[in-house]
LUMNUBA-171150 format. One record per residue: residue number from 0; x, y, z of N, C-alpha, C, O in turn; residue in one letter. Coordinates in Angstrom, 2 decimals, always signed. Layout:
N
{NUM; {X; Y; Z}; {X; Y; Z}; {X; Y; Z}; {X; Y; Z}; 'A'}
...
This chain:
139
{0; {+86.36; +90.20; +46.48}; {+87.73; +89.79; +46.26}; {+87.81; +88.29; +46.50}; {+87.63; +87.82; +47.63}; 'M'}
{1; {+88.08; +87.53; +45.44}; {+88.07; +86.08; +45.53}; {+89.45; +85.47; +45.73}; {+89.56; +84.27; +45.97}; 'N'}
{2; {+90.48; +86.26; +45.64}; {+91.82; +85.70; +45.77}; {+92.49; +86.21; +47.04}; {+92.14; +87.28; +47.56}; 'R'}
{3; {+93.44; +85.46; +47.54}; {+94.14; +85.85; +48.76}; {+95.52; +86.41; +48.48}; {+96.04; +87.19; +49.28}; 'L'}
{4; {+96.10; +86.04; +47.37}; {+97.44; +86.49; +47.06}; {+97.41; +87.44; +45.87}; {+96.45; +87.47; +45.10}; 'T'}
{5; {+98.46; +88.20; +45.75}; {+98.60; +89.15; +44.65}; {+97.49; +90.19; +44.62}; {+96.97; +90.52; +43.56}; 'N'}
{6; {+97.14; +90.69; +45.77}; {+96.13; +91.74; +45.88}; {+96.84; +93.08; +45.67}; {+97.90; +93.31; +46.25}; 'I'}
{7; {+96.27; +93.95; +44.87}; {+96.91; +95.24; +44.63}; {+96.82; +96.11; +45.88}; {+96.00; +95.89; +46.77}; 'T'}
{8; {+97.69; +97.10; +45.92}; {+97.71; +98.02; +47.06}; {+96.35; +98.69; +47.24}; {+95.85; +98.81; +48.35}; 'K'}
{9; {+95.75; +99.13; +46.14}; {+94.46; +99.80; +46.23}; {+93.37; +98.85; +46.72}; {+92.50; +99.25; +47.49}; 'Q'}
{10; {+93.41; +97.60; +46.29}; {+92.44; +96.61; +46.77}; {+92.59; +96.39; +48.27}; {+91.59; +96.26; +48.98}; 'E'}
{11; {+93.82; +96.35; +48.76}; {+94.06; +96.19; +50.19}; {+93.48; +97.38; +50.95}; {+92.76; +97.20; +51.93}; 'V'}
{12; {+93.80; +98.59; +50.50}; {+93.30; +99.79; +51.18}; {+91.78; +99.85; +51.15}; {+91.15; +100.21; +52.15}; 'L'}
{13; {+91.19; +99.51; +50.02}; {+89.72; +99.49; +49.92}; {+89.13; +98.44; +50.86}; {+88.11; +98.70; +51.51}; 'D'}
{14; {+89.74; +97.27; +50.93}; {+89.27; +96.19; +51.80}; {+89.33; +96.62; +53.26}; {+88.39; +96.38; +54.02}; 'Y'}
{15; {+90.43; +97.25; +53.65}; {+90.55; +97.73; +55.03}; {+89.45; +98.72; +55.36}; {+88.85; +98.65; +56.44}; 'L'}
{16; {+89.20; +99.64; +54.45}; {+88.16; +100.66; +54.69}; {+86.77; +100.03; +54.73}; {+85.99; +100.32; +55.63}; 'E'}
{17; {+86.47; +99.18; +53.77}; {+85.16; +98.55; +53.68}; {+84.85; +97.72; +54.93}; {+83.72; +97.69; +55.41}; 'T'}
{18; {+85.87; +97.04; +55.44}; {+85.68; +96.16; +56.59}; {+86.05; +96.80; +57.92}; {+86.13; +96.12; +58.95}; 'N'}
{19; {+86.28; +98.11; +57.89}; {+86.58; +98.88; +59.10}; {+87.74; +98.26; +59.91}; {+87.65; +98.11; +61.13}; 'N'}
{20; {+88.80; +97.91; +59.19}; {+89.99; +97.33; +59.81}; {+90.99; +98.44; +60.07}; {+91.35; +99.19; +59.16}; 'I'}
{21; {+91.44; +98.55; +61.30}; {+92.41; +99.57; +61.70}; {+93.76; +98.91; +61.93}; {+93.88; +97.97; +62.71}; 'K'}
{22; {+94.77; +99.39; +61.25}; {+96.14; +98.90; +61.41}; {+96.90; +99.94; +62.23}; {+96.80; +101.14; +61.96}; 'V'}
{23; {+97.66; +99.47; +63.22}; {+98.35; +100.41; +64.10}; {+99.72; +99.88; +64.49}; {+99.97; +98.67; +64.47}; 'F'}
{24; {+100.60; +100.79; +64.86}; {+101.92; +100.44; +65.35}; {+101.78; +99.94; +66.78}; {+101.35; +100.70; +67.65}; 'L'}
{25; {+102.14; +98.71; +67.02}; {+102.02; +98.11; +68.35}; {+103.16; +98.55; +69.25}; {+102.94; +99.03; +70.36}; 'S'}
{26; {+104.39; +98.39; +68.77}; {+105.56; +98.83; +69.52}; {+106.79; +98.79; +68.62}; {+106.77; +98.24; +67.52}; 'H'}
{27; {+107.86; +99.40; +69.11}; {+109.14; +99.38; +68.40}; {+110.18; +98.71; +69.29}; {+110.16; +98.84; +70.51}; 'E'}
{28; {+111.09; +98.01; +68.65}; {+112.20; +97.39; +69.35}; {+113.49; +97.82; +68.66}; {+113.52; +98.01; +67.44}; 'D'}
{29; {+114.53; +97.96; +69.43}; {+115.82; +98.28; +68.85}; {+116.76; +97.12; +69.10}; {+116.81; +96.56; +70.20}; 'E'}
{30; {+117.50; +96.75; +68.06}; {+118.45; +95.68; +68.18}; {+119.66; +96.02; +67.33}; {+119.53; +96.28; +66.13}; 'W'}
{31; {+120.83; +96.03; +67.95}; {+122.09; +96.38; +67.29}; {+121.98; +97.69; +66.51}; {+122.44; +97.79; +65.37}; 'E'}
{32; {+121.38; +98.67; +67.14}; {+121.27; +100.00; +66.55}; {+120.19; +100.18; +65.50}; {+120.04; +101.27; +64.95}; 'G'}
{33; {+119.45; +99.14; +65.21}; {+118.38; +99.21; +64.20}; {+117.03; +99.12; +64.89}; {+116.84; +98.32; +65.81}; 'E'}
{34; {+116.08; +99.95; +64.42}; {+114.74; +99.96; +65.01}; {+113.80; +99.12; +64.16}; {+113.76; +99.24; +62.94}; 'T'}
{35; {+113.04; +98.26; +64.82}; {+112.07; +97.40; +64.15}; {+110.67; +97.75; +64.65}; {+110.46; +97.94; +65.84}; 'F'}
{36; {+109.73; +97.84; +63.72}; {+108.35; +98.18; +64.08}; {+107.48; +96.94; +64.04}; {+107.52; +96.15; +63.10}; 'Q'}
{37; {+106.68; +96.80; +65.09}; {+105.74; +95.69; +65.20}; {+104.33; +96.26; +65.10}; {+104.01; +97.26; +65.74}; 'F'}
{38; {+103.49; +95.61; +64.31}; {+102.17; +96.14; +63.98}; {+101.07; +95.21; +64.46}; {+101.29; +94.03; +64.71}; 'W'}
{39; {+99.90; +95.79; +64.60}; {+98.71; +95.05; +64.96}; {+97.52; +95.59; +64.20}; {+97.64; +96.54; +63.42}; 'G'}
{40; {+96.36; +94.97; +64.42}; {+95.15; +95.43; +63.75}; {+93.94; +95.13; +64.62}; {+93.93; +94.19; +65.41}; 'C'}
{41; {+92.92; +95.93; +64.44}; {+91.61; +95.69; +65.03}; {+90.66; +95.37; +63.89}; {+90.53; +96.13; +62.94}; 'N'}
{42; {+89.99; +94.23; +64.00}; {+89.02; +93.83; +62.98}; {+87.75; +93.37; +63.69}; {+87.67; +93.40; +64.92}; 'T'}
{43; {+86.78; +92.97; +62.92}; {+85.54; +92.47; +63.51}; {+85.79; +91.18; +64.28}; {+84.96; +90.78; +65.11}; 'S'}
{44; {+86.92; +90.52; +64.02}; {+87.26; +89.29; +64.74}; {+87.98; +89.61; +66.05}; {+88.20; +88.71; +66.87}; 'T'}
{45; {+88.35; +90.85; +66.25}; {+89.05; +91.25; +67.47}; {+90.40; +91.86; +67.19}; {+90.70; +92.27; +66.07}; 'G'}
{46; {+91.20; +91.92; +68.23}; {+92.52; +92.53; +68.20}; {+93.56; +91.48; +67.82}; {+93.47; +90.34; +68.28}; 'F'}
{47; {+94.52; +91.84; +67.00}; {+95.55; +90.91; +66.58}; {+96.87; +91.64; +66.45}; {+96.91; +92.81; +66.07}; 'S'}
{48; {+97.97; +90.95; +66.77}; {+99.30; +91.50; +66.53}; {+100.09; +90.47; +65.73}; {+99.83; +89.27; +65.79}; 'T'}
{49; {+101.05; +90.96; +64.98}; {+101.89; +90.08; +64.18}; {+103.20; +89.84; +64.92}; {+103.70; +90.74; +65.59}; 'F'}
{50; {+103.74; +88.64; +64.80}; {+104.86; +88.18; +65.63}; {+106.20; +88.82; +65.33}; {+107.12; +88.72; +66.14}; 'D'}
{51; {+106.34; +89.45; +64.21}; {+107.64; +90.01; +63.85}; {+107.49; +91.39; +63.25}; {+106.38; +91.88; +63.04}; 'G'}
{52; {+108.62; +92.02; +62.98}; {+108.59; +93.38; +62.44}; {+108.08; +93.41; +61.00}; {+108.31; +92.49; +60.21}; 'P'}
{53; {+107.37; +94.49; +60.69}; {+106.83; +94.71; +59.35}; {+106.93; +96.20; +59.01}; {+107.16; +97.03; +59.89}; 'L'}
{54; {+106.77; +96.52; +57.75}; {+106.55; +97.90; +57.35}; {+105.05; +98.16; +57.46}; {+104.27; +97.22; +57.62}; 'T'}
{55; {+104.64; +99.40; +57.39}; {+103.21; +99.71; +57.46}; {+102.46; +99.07; +56.30}; {+101.38; +98.51; +56.50}; 'E'}
{56; {+103.02; +99.14; +55.09}; {+102.36; +98.54; +53.93}; {+102.16; +97.04; +54.11}; {+101.08; +96.51; +53.84}; 'D'}
{57; {+103.21; +96.35; +54.58}; {+103.09; +94.91; +54.77}; {+102.10; +94.58; +55.89}; {+101.40; +93.58; +55.82}; 'K'}
{58; {+102.04; +95.43; +56.91}; {+101.07; +95.23; +57.99}; {+99.65; +95.39; +57.47}; {+98.75; +94.66; +57.89}; 'A'}
{59; {+99.43; +96.33; +56.56}; {+98.11; +96.52; +55.97}; {+97.70; +95.28; +55.17}; {+96.57; +94.80; +55.29}; 'Q'}
{60; {+98.61; +94.77; +54.37}; {+98.33; +93.58; +53.58}; {+98.06; +92.40; +54.50}; {+97.11; +91.64; +54.30}; 'Y'}
{61; {+98.90; +92.25; +55.53}; {+98.74; +91.13; +56.48}; {+97.39; +91.23; +57.19}; {+96.73; +90.21; +57.41}; 'A'}
{62; {+96.99; +92.44; +57.57}; {+95.70; +92.62; +58.26}; {+94.54; +92.21; +57.35}; {+93.61; +91.53; +57.80}; 'A'}
{63; {+94.58; +92.62; +56.09}; {+93.53; +92.25; +55.15}; {+93.51; +90.74; +54.93}; {+92.45; +90.11; +54.95}; 'A'}
{64; {+94.69; +90.16; +54.73}; {+94.79; +88.72; +54.51}; {+94.32; +87.94; +55.75}; {+93.60; +86.95; +55.62}; 'L'}
{65; {+94.73; +88.39; +56.92}; {+94.30; +87.77; +58.18}; {+92.77; +87.76; +58.28}; {+92.16; +86.73; +58.58}; 'F'}
{66; {+92.17; +88.91; +58.02}; {+90.70; +89.04; +58.11}; {+90.00; +88.12; +57.12}; {+89.00; +87.49; +57.46}; 'H'}
{67; {+90.53; +88.03; +55.89}; {+89.94; +87.15; +54.89}; {+90.03; +85.68; +55.31}; {+89.07; +84.93; +55.18}; 'M'}
{68; {+91.20; +85.29; +55.82}; {+91.39; +83.90; +56.23}; {+90.41; +83.51; +57.33}; {+89.81; +82.44; +57.28}; 'L'}
{69; {+90.25; +84.38; +58.32}; {+89.37; +84.07; +59.45}; {+87.91; +84.09; +59.02}; {+87.16; +83.17; +59.34}; 'V'}
{70; {+87.50; +85.13; +58.29}; {+86.08; +85.30; +57.98}; {+85.61; +84.52; +56.76}; {+84.50; +83.98; +56.77}; 'N'}
{71; {+86.42; +84.45; +55.72}; {+85.97; +83.81; +54.49}; {+86.35; +82.34; +54.39}; {+85.71; +81.59; +53.66}; 'D'}
{72; {+87.40; +81.93; +55.14}; {+87.90; +80.56; +55.00}; {+87.90; +79.80; +56.32}; {+88.39; +78.67; +56.39}; 'Y'}
{73; {+87.36; +80.39; +57.34}; {+87.21; +79.75; +58.65}; {+88.52; +79.19; +59.19}; {+88.56; +78.11; +59.77}; 'D'}
{74; {+89.61; +79.95; +58.99}; {+90.92; +79.56; +59.51}; {+91.00; +80.03; +60.96}; {+90.57; +81.13; +61.29}; 'V'}
{75; {+91.55; +79.19; +61.83}; {+91.69; +79.53; +63.23}; {+92.53; +80.80; +63.36}; {+93.51; +80.99; +62.64}; 'W'}
{76; {+92.15; +81.65; +64.28}; {+92.74; +82.96; +64.54}; {+94.28; +82.91; +64.55}; {+94.92; +83.67; +63.83}; 'F'}
{77; {+94.85; +82.04; +65.36}; {+96.32; +81.96; +65.47}; {+96.99; +81.54; +64.19}; {+98.04; +82.07; +63.83}; 'G'}
{78; {+96.38; +80.59; +63.49}; {+96.93; +80.16; +62.20}; {+96.84; +81.28; +61.17}; {+97.76; +81.48; +60.38}; 'D'}
{79; {+95.74; +82.01; +61.17}; {+95.55; +83.12; +60.22}; {+96.61; +84.19; +60.43}; {+97.15; +84.74; +59.47}; 'A'}
{80; {+96.91; +84.51; +61.70}; {+97.98; +85.48; +61.99}; {+99.31; +85.01; +61.42}; {+100.02; +85.76; +60.75}; 'E'}
{81; {+99.65; +83.75; +61.71}; {+100.93; +83.20; +61.27}; {+101.01; +83.13; +59.74}; {+102.04; +83.46; +59.16}; 'A'}
{82; {+99.94; +82.69; +59.10}; {+99.93; +82.60; +57.64}; {+100.05; +83.98; +56.99}; {+100.81; +84.15; +56.04}; 'L'}
{83; {+99.30; +84.94; +57.50}; {+99.35; +86.29; +56.93}; {+100.74; +86.89; +57.11}; {+101.29; +87.47; +56.17}; 'A'}
{84; {+101.31; +86.76; +58.30}; {+102.65; +87.29; +58.55}; {+103.68; +86.60; +57.65}; {+104.52; +87.26; +57.05}; 'Y'}
{85; {+103.60; +85.28; +57.56}; {+104.54; +84.54; +56.73}; {+104.45; +84.96; +55.26}; {+105.47; +85.11; +54.59}; 'S'}
{86; {+103.23; +85.14; +54.77}; {+103.06; +85.50; +53.37}; {+103.70; +86.87; +53.07}; {+104.44; +87.00; +52.10}; 'Y'}
{87; {+103.42; +87.86; +53.91}; {+103.92; +89.21; +53.60}; {+105.42; +89.33; +53.80}; {+106.05; +90.22; +53.22}; 'V'}
{88; {+106.02; +88.47; +54.61}; {+107.47; +88.52; +54.78}; {+108.19; +87.67; +53.73}; {+109.40; +87.81; +53.56}; 'T'}
{89; {+107.47; +86.81; +53.05}; {+108.06; +85.96; +52.02}; {+107.95; +86.58; +50.63}; {+108.87; +86.47; +49.82}; 'T'}
{90; {+106.83; +87.24; +50.36}; {+106.58; +87.76; +49.02}; {+106.60; +89.28; +49.01}; {+106.37; +89.94; +50.03}; 'F'}
{91; {+106.87; +89.83; +47.84}; {+106.93; +91.27; +47.63}; {+105.51; +91.79; +47.41}; {+104.99; +91.71; +46.30}; 'N'}
{92; {+104.90; +92.31; +48.46}; {+103.51; +92.76; +48.39}; {+103.44; +94.28; +48.42}; {+104.40; +94.96; +48.75}; 'V'}
{93; {+102.28; +94.79; +48.06}; {+101.96; +96.22; +48.09}; {+102.86; +97.03; +47.15}; {+103.21; +98.17; +47.44}; 'M'}
{94; {+103.21; +96.43; +46.03}; {+104.01; +97.11; +45.02}; {+103.10; +97.55; +43.89}; {+102.12; +96.87; +43.58}; 'Q'}
{95; {+103.41; +98.67; +43.26}; {+102.59; +99.09; +42.12}; {+102.75; +98.10; +40.96}; {+103.80; +97.48; +40.80}; 'P'}
{96; {+101.71; +97.96; +40.18}; {+101.76; +97.08; +39.02}; {+102.78; +97.63; +38.02}; {+102.92; +98.84; +37.88}; 'A'}
{97; {+103.50; +96.75; +37.33}; {+104.48; +97.23; +36.36}; {+103.79; +97.91; +35.18}; {+102.67; +97.56; +34.81}; 'P'}
{98; {+104.48; +98.89; +34.61}; {+103.94; +99.58; +33.44}; {+104.10; +98.70; +32.21}; {+104.82; +97.70; +32.24}; 'S'}
{99; {+103.44; +99.06; +31.13}; {+103.56; +98.32; +29.87}; {+105.02; +98.33; +29.41}; {+105.51; +97.32; +28.90}; 'E'}
{100; {+105.70; +99.46; +29.58}; {+107.10; +99.56; +29.18}; {+107.97; +98.61; +29.99}; {+108.85; +97.95; +29.44}; 'E'}
{101; {+107.74; +98.54; +31.30}; {+108.51; +97.63; +32.15}; {+108.27; +96.18; +31.76}; {+109.21; +95.38; +31.75}; 'E'}
{102; {+107.03; +95.84; +31.45}; {+106.71; +94.47; +31.02}; {+107.40; +94.14; +29.70}; {+107.92; +93.05; +29.52}; 'L'}
{103; {+107.39; +95.09; +28.78}; {+108.03; +94.89; +27.48}; {+109.54; +94.72; +27.63}; {+110.14; +93.88; +26.97}; 'E'}
{104; {+110.16; +95.53; +28.50}; {+111.60; +95.41; +28.76}; {+111.94; +94.03; +29.34}; {+112.92; +93.41; +28.93}; 'E'}
{105; {+111.14; +93.57; +30.27}; {+111.38; +92.26; +30.89}; {+111.23; +91.15; +29.85}; {+112.03; +90.22; +29.82}; 'A'}
{106; {+110.22; +91.27; +29.02}; {+109.98; +90.27; +27.97}; {+111.17; +90.23; +27.01}; {+111.64; +89.15; +26.65}; 'K'}
{107; {+111.65; +91.39; +26.58}; {+112.79; +91.46; +25.67}; {+114.04; +90.86; +26.30}; {+114.80; +90.15; +25.64}; 'E'}
{108; {+114.25; +91.15; +27.59}; {+115.42; +90.61; +28.28}; {+115.36; +89.08; +28.34}; {+116.38; +88.42; +28.17}; 'A'}
{109; {+114.17; +88.53; +28.57}; {+114.03; +87.07; +28.61}; {+114.27; +86.45; +27.23}; {+114.96; +85.44; +27.11}; 'M'}
{110; {+113.70; +87.04; +26.20}; {+113.87; +86.53; +24.85}; {+115.35; +86.60; +24.46}; {+115.88; +85.65; +23.89}; 'V'}
{111; {+116.02; +87.71; +24.77}; {+117.44; +87.84; +24.45}; {+118.28; +86.81; +25.19}; {+119.23; +86.26; +24.62}; 'N'}
{112; {+117.95; +86.53; +26.43}; {+118.70; +85.54; +27.20}; {+118.57; +84.16; +26.56}; {+119.54; +83.41; +26.52}; 'A'}
{113; {+117.39; +83.83; +26.05}; {+117.20; +82.54; +25.37}; {+117.96; +82.53; +24.06}; {+118.66; +81.56; +23.75}; 'I'}
{114; {+117.84; +83.60; +23.27}; {+118.53; +83.68; +21.98}; {+120.04; +83.58; +22.13}; {+120.71; +82.95; +21.31}; 'K'}
{115; {+120.57; +84.20; +23.17}; {+122.03; +84.23; +23.39}; {+122.52; +82.95; +24.07}; {+123.73; +82.80; +24.28}; 'E'}
{116; {+121.62; +82.04; +24.42}; {+122.03; +80.78; +25.01}; {+122.33; +80.86; +26.51}; {+122.91; +79.93; +27.07}; 'G'}
{117; {+121.96; +81.96; +27.15}; {+122.20; +82.10; +28.58}; {+121.15; +81.36; +29.40}; {+121.33; +81.15; +30.60}; 'R'}
{118; {+120.05; +80.96; +28.75}; {+118.98; +80.23; +29.40}; {+118.57; +79.10; +28.46}; {+118.45; +79.30; +27.25}; 'V'}
{119; {+118.36; +77.92; +29.01}; {+117.85; +76.83; +28.19}; {+116.52; +76.37; +28.79}; {+116.25; +76.58; +29.98}; 'S'}
{120; {+115.74; +75.76; +27.98}; {+114.42; +75.33; +28.42}; {+114.43; +73.82; +28.56}; {+114.76; +73.10; +27.62}; 'I'}
{121; {+114.06; +73.34; +29.73}; {+114.08; +71.91; +30.02}; {+113.19; +71.16; +29.04}; {+112.08; +71.58; +28.73}; 'A'}
{122; {+113.71; +70.03; +28.56}; {+112.92; +69.19; +27.66}; {+113.04; +69.58; +26.21}; {+112.52; +68.87; +25.34}; 'G'}
{123; {+113.69; +70.69; +25.91}; {+113.84; +71.11; +24.52}; {+115.27; +70.81; +24.07}; {+116.22; +71.16; +24.76}; 'M'}
{124; {+115.42; +70.16; +22.90}; {+116.77; +69.86; +22.41}; {+117.59; +71.15; +22.27}; {+117.08; +72.19; +21.85}; 'P'}
{125; {+118.86; +71.07; +22.63}; {+119.73; +72.25; +22.62}; {+119.75; +72.93; +21.25}; {+119.79; +74.16; +21.18}; 'E'}
{126; {+119.72; +72.14; +20.15}; {+119.83; +72.74; +18.83}; {+118.55; +73.45; +18.38}; {+118.54; +74.08; +17.32}; 'D'}
{127; {+117.48; +73.36; +19.16}; {+116.24; +74.05; +18.78}; {+115.88; +75.17; +19.74}; {+114.76; +75.68; +19.70}; 'S'}
{128; {+116.80; +75.56; +20.61}; {+116.53; +76.59; +21.61}; {+116.18; +77.94; +20.98}; {+115.49; +78.75; +21.60}; 'Q'}
{129; {+116.64; +78.19; +19.77}; {+116.40; +79.51; +19.16}; {+115.33; +79.47; +18.08}; {+115.30; +80.36; +17.23}; 'D'}
{130; {+114.46; +78.46; +18.07}; {+113.48; +78.33; +17.00}; {+112.05; +78.58; +17.45}; {+111.11; +78.05; +16.85}; 'T'}
{131; {+111.87; +79.35; +18.50}; {+110.52; +79.63; +18.98}; {+109.77; +80.50; +17.97}; {+110.33; +81.46; +17.43}; 'F'}
{132; {+108.52; +80.18; +17.74}; {+107.71; +80.97; +16.83}; {+107.59; +82.41; +17.29}; {+107.64; +83.32; +16.46}; 'D'}
{133; {+107.42; +82.65; +18.60}; {+107.24; +84.02; +19.06}; {+108.50; +84.84; +18.86}; {+108.42; +86.06; +18.77}; 'F'}
{134; {+109.65; +84.20; +18.80}; {+110.89; +84.91; +18.55}; {+111.00; +85.31; +17.10}; {+111.48; +86.39; +16.78}; 'M'}
{135; {+110.56; +84.43; +16.22}; {+110.64; +84.70; +14.79}; {+109.80; +85.92; +14.44}; {+110.18; +86.69; +13.56}; 'K'}
{136; {+108.67; +86.11; +15.14}; {+107.82; +87.26; +14.87}; {+108.50; +88.57; +15.24}; {+108.21; +89.61; +14.64}; 'D'}
{137; {+109.40; +88.55; +16.21}; {+110.05; +89.76; +16.67}; {+111.22; +90.18; +15.79}; {+111.65; +91.34; +15.84}; 'K'}
{138; {+111.73; +89.26; +14.97}; {+112.91; +89.56; +14.15}; {+112.55; +90.33; +12.91}; {+113.42; +90.66; +12.11}; 'E'}
């Protein structure tokens, strides 16, 4: 695995298994009636906990990312924890890949938004917003 971001759920699970990384619930905290779960992991680099609440899926991704940063990129342990935690709380990770139908729907919605003038493209004259070659093929 050569990339650190946009790892599929199955790649994360395979990485955890291959590298014998165990993800576990460290503790729970309650605040204003809501329960937050804090996670940790055991890796070949040792024991680690993440500074804030996560879901189990995000903790798995963070554990894999943490391990990669420390082992493959020689990032200091504390920085790797913070970077992994920050990444999984900022981005939508461990989601299934979109289907072909979902991708086609999104593409059509974007093309329609441009055609209807709800979106403009920087640097393109306003009067040519609807003259894209890829749009002409769809008509």
